[in-house]
C-alpha positions in Angstrom: 1.6 -0.4 -46.8 -1.3 -2.8 -46.3 -3.7 -2.3 -43.4 -2.4 -5.5 -41.7 1.1 -4.2 -41.8 0.0 -0.8 -40.5 -1.8 -2.5 -37.6 1.4 -4.5 -36.7 3.4 -1.2 -36.7 0.9 0.6 -34.5 0.4 -2.5 -32.3 4.2 -2.7 -31.7 4.5 1.0 -30.9 1.6 1.0 -28.5 2.8 -2.2 -26.8 6.3 -0.8 -26.3 4.9 2.4 -24.6 2.7 0.3 -22.3 5.7 -2.0 -21.4 8.0 0.9 -20.7 5.3 2.5 -18.5 5.6 -0.6 -16.3 8.8 1.0 -14.9 7.0 4.1 -13.9 4.2 2.0 -12.4 6.8 0.0 -10.4 8.3 3.2 -9.0 4.9 4.6 -8.0 4.0 1.2 -6.3 7.2 1.0 -4.4 6.7 4.6 -3.1 3.1 3.6 -2.2 1.6 6.3 -4.3 -1.6 4.3 -5.0 -3.8 7.2 -6.2 -1.2 8.3 -8.7 -0.6 4.7 -9.8 -4.4 4.3 -10.4 -4.7 7.6 -12.3 -1.6 6.8 -14.4 -3.0 3.4 -15.3 -6.5 4.7 -16.2 -5.1 7.6 -18.2 -2.6 5.4 -20.1 -5.2 2.8 -20.8 -7.7 5.4 -22.0 -5.2 7.1 -24.3 -4.1 3.8 -25.8 -7.6 2.6 -26.5 -8.6 6.0 -27.8 -5.6 6.1 -30.2 -6.4 2.7 -31.6 -10.0 3.5 -32.1 -9.1 6.7 -33.9 -6.5 4.9 -36.0 -8.3 1.7 -36.8 -12.0 2.6 -36.4 -14.3 -0.1 -35.2 -11.6 -2.7 -35.3 -9.7 -0.6 -32.7 -12.7 -1.0 -30.3 -11.9 -4.8 -30.2 -8.1 -4.6 -30.5 -7.6 -1.7 -28.1 -8.5 -3.6 -24.9 -6.5 -6.6 -26.2 -3.5 -4.3 -26.7 -3.8 -2.9 -23.2 -4.0 -6.3 -21.7 -1.0 -7.6 -23.6 0.9 -4.4 -22.5 0.1 -5.1 -18.9 1.3 -8.7 -19.2 4.5 -7.6 -21.0 5.0 -4.8 -18.4 5.3 -7.2 -15.4 9.1 -7.4 -15.7 9.7 -3.7 -16.1 7.2 -3.1 -13.2 9.4 -5.3 -11.0 12.5 -3.5 -12.2 11.0 -0.1 -11.4 10.0 -1.2 -7.9 13.5 -2.7 -7.1 15.3 0.3 -8.6 13.1 2.7 -6.6 13.7 0.9 -3.3 17.5 1.0 -3.9 17.3 4.7 -4.5 15.3 5.2 -1.3 17.8 3.1 0.6 20.8 5.1 -0.8 19.2 8.4 0.1 18.3 7.3 3.7 21.9 6.1 4.2 23.4 9.4 3.1 21.1 11.5 5.2 21.6 9.7 8.5 
């Protein structure tokens, strides 16, 4: 496999993980757990950039932040989904306990 094809495979996998993490971020935001949301964001961003630097070397230093940025942009819709889903769950729980 060529190095360009390997990057595309890695880029796709990393971007998918960042996008799916948008759901978790949406749930944390709707529950107003700001410290956990900040820690989750920093940890995930650091792990992503670190993995790309280890996998691609100096090119990963440039492409890592780009991948994180694209993941955040792509994670907007899952973020909204997570926030809405969490609010519905909170509403259902409060209705059953009253």
